[in-house]
N, C-alpha and C positions, 0 to 999 in steps of 0.2 A: 273233836270240839271244830266251827262252822266260825271261819275268820275272814271277815270284809278286808278288801284289801283294797288298800291305791298307788294312785301309780306302777300295774302289776304287769307293766312289761317294758319297762326303763332295765335300769341298768344292776339300780339292785334290787330294783322292788318283783321283778323274773326270777333274781335266787333266790331271795327272799317263797317266793310260788312255789315255787323248786321244791324248798327245805319243806315246806310243809304239807303238801304231801307226800312227798318221801317218808314223813314221819307218821303219815295214815291220818294228818286231816282234811276236811272240806275246807275249800280255798271260795271263794265270791268278790269276785274281782269285776274293780272297777271298768268299764270300758267306753271309747267318747267313737268308736271309729267299725267298724266292718273287721279293718282288718287287725286291729287287735284283738276285736270278740274272736276272730279266727285262732287269732295265734297263743290269747289263753284257752282256748277248745284245744287245739294239741295239747299244750303242756297237762293236761286235765280236769282243767281250774272252770267252776262255771262261772257266767253272764252276767254281771248287774251296768242296764244302760244305763251310762250319766257322764258324768263330765264334776271335776270340782268346782266351777261354775256353778253348773246347779246341785244349790246346797242343799236343795228338798232332796234330792236322788242321793244324795251322799245323808241325808240322817235315815233317810227306809232305810238304805244299806245297812247303818251304822247300827240296824233296830232288829233291824234280822240274824244279826250274828251273835253268837258267842265271843267276841273279839275286835278288837279289831286295830289293826297294823295302819297309818299312815305312813307311804314311803313319799307319793306323790311330792313333788313341789313344782313350779314356770321356774327353768334357769335358761328364762331373755336373760341374761347380766346387764343391759343399759337400762331396763325399768327393775333393777331387784329391789329397794323400796318397797316397791308399789305391787310387787310379788308376795315379799314378806307381811306383806299386810293383808292381803288376799288367804294368805296359810291362815293367817288369825283367827282371820270370821272362817274359813275351810272348816278348825281343830273346833271355835267352838257349834261346828255343826254337827259333826262328829258324837263329839261331846253331851251334846243337848239330846242325844240320844239314849245316852247309859246311862245317864243320873237316876237314885236309886238303885240302880245291882249291882254286883261285882264285880262286872263284866269289865275284860278291860282295855282301852286305845295306849298301843304304840306311837308315839309321834316320834320325826323325827330333829332331830336338832343336827349345828358339830358343835366340833371342840373351838372351831374359829372364832363361834359367834360372846366368846369365854374376854373380859377386858388384858390386858396383856398384865405378866402378871411376875413377870421376873424368877418362873418358877414350875416349873413343872406342873400343871393343872391336873387335879383330882375332882373326882364326882360331887363332891360338893360344897367347889364352890357354882357362887352367882353372877349373873349373867346382868346384876341392878348393872354398873360398874360400865356394863361395853357401851360405845356407842355402832355397834353392829347392826341393824334395820334386825336381823336374822333372832335375833332376843325378842319378836312377837309368839314367835310357834313358843320358847317356852313361856310368856308373860300367861300365850291364851292356855295353855295347859295350866297352868298355879290355878289360873283362874277359876280352872274344872277341880281341883282338885279343895278346891274351896268346897265345890259347891259339892265333894262325895264322888266325884269318878273319881276312878283307880287308873293314875294316866302315868304312865314313864317315859325318861323320854333318853330317849337313842341319840346321843353324842355321837356323829360320824366326823373322824378327820378329813382331814381336806381329799389327802386320794385315799380314794375307796375304786383296788384297783383290781386288773385283770384283763382275760380277752374283751373285749370291747368297748372295753372305758372310752367311753369318749367328756371326761373330766378333766381336774385342773392340768394334770402329766397331756396327757396328747392340745390343750389348748397349748400350751406352754412349747412341745413340737412342735408346733406349726408353727409361734414366732416364731421360731427359732429358724426353722426350714427357708421362715420366709426375710427374716433380714438378715439369713450368714451368720450366727454366727448367737452360739448359746448367753447367756450372761447368767451374773446373779450380782447381787446389790454389795457394797463391799466392800469382807472378806467372807459373804452367806453361810455367815453360820445360822443365819432362820433357820427355824426349827420346823419341823412339819411329820408330824404322825401319819401312821398310815393303819390300813387294813382292808386283807381283798376281798374282793363282795363276797364268797363262797364263804368267807369265816363270817362275818358281817350277819351271811343269812343267817346261822348258824345260833348268831345268838341272836336278832329278833325270836328267833323260834323259842331261845331257851325262860327270855324273858316275857313271852306271852303263858307259852308254859308257868312258870314258877311266881303270873302274875303278883310282883313287888307290890311295898307302899303306894298309895299316891302319891306323885310327886318325885318317887325315885328319879336318881340321873345314872344315868348307866355310857360310859364309855368302853362305848367297840374302836382296842387299841390294840392293834399288835405290836406297833413298830410307835416309841416314846414318841422319837424325835431325829429327823435326819435334816442334814445341815441342808441347806435350798440348793452349796456348791457339789455337792455330791450330787444330786437330782440334777442339776447344768452339766456337772461333768461328763454323767451316762446321756446325755442326751446329746449331748458334744461330740461321742465318743459314737452313741448310733447312725449321729446325721455324717458321721464326717467330715469336722461345722467346727473353728476354736470353739472353745470356749473367755472369755473373759470378764472380768468385774466392772461394775461400770458406780459414779460416782450415783447418789441417795436420785439428785436429781435426772441426770442418763437414764438412769433404767429403769423409772417412771416414763422418758420419755419412749422408751426400749418398749416397753411393756404398751402402752400406753390405758387404755379399758378396765385393763389383766394386771396392774401396779401395785390396789392393796391386794391381792390375794398372792398375789410373786413375793411380798412382804409382808404377810402373816408370818411373826415368833409365836407358834401358841402347840408345843412341847404336852404332852399332853400325858396323864397315867392310867392304866386302863387293870389294874392291880388287883385291887379291894374288887370292880368285878366279873377281873378273871373267876374268885378266891368266890364274891361270891354264889355266880350262877355254874361253878366250873365248869368254867367254860377255857378253852387252851385253842386257839389258832395253831392252824400247823399248814396251813396256805404257804407258798413262794411270798418269800418278801420282798416288797417294790424295790429294790435296785435289778437284781435276781429277773424281777417280773417284765422292767422295763428291758431290760439288756435284752430279752429274751425272744422279749412275744411284738416288745411296742413300736418296730419296726418292720415286721410283717403283715402289719391294721392296713 
């Protein structure tokens, strides 16, 4: 199968490319720079020159493939809302090349996009009531599904971990290192699900190959919910600094622009996903990974 992949040099995307190639698929990867193109060629992928800003290049890439996996996203959180709206346009462009075909499109979202439910989230839960701007990605996907595009939505946890991680946990480590204390809000009972990036990459491949019905939500969840206090404690241990509870107001000041993410309480189940795709996460769990690898990065 010839697969067009966006975000192919990213933390998740590069793992997806390697997973697809190891399974015998042909990979056509979006590349903006010479450096990215070189890295992709070294992995064994073919290169499609373009960028997420160039919607026509996305249409052409998708039109030339048997399936599309979209992992690219602008992670500049200072303009998060704008990035989410841009992703809406990107998804629409990719899907426009697939209308009238059965070729699958896998779009990336997150478990954190769901509204606060007071329970463990499941795949069938809707983003309709969410105030998270990231729901734009799922809304764009649903619009394509209504047009007959075989689009499915991969919801990733807030922690997709592994060597080379530059996401939420490393951000927390940097804040703790800078402030000299690792902090959690209140009792620190807000829960984060997690998955290792190699397990997530395997699930992207399985979703591509099984090509479920349009509108299917997929939860790439290995661990349903890890208390934020536990994560903060592991960070404190790794940095040899204190761990402390702060009031909601003081925690918001401590975390600054990251406060919304640090306060997320988004436990999610991947049980249905694991059963449907026969997906069984086998990689290291988050806390063990943090303790073993995150302070040598």
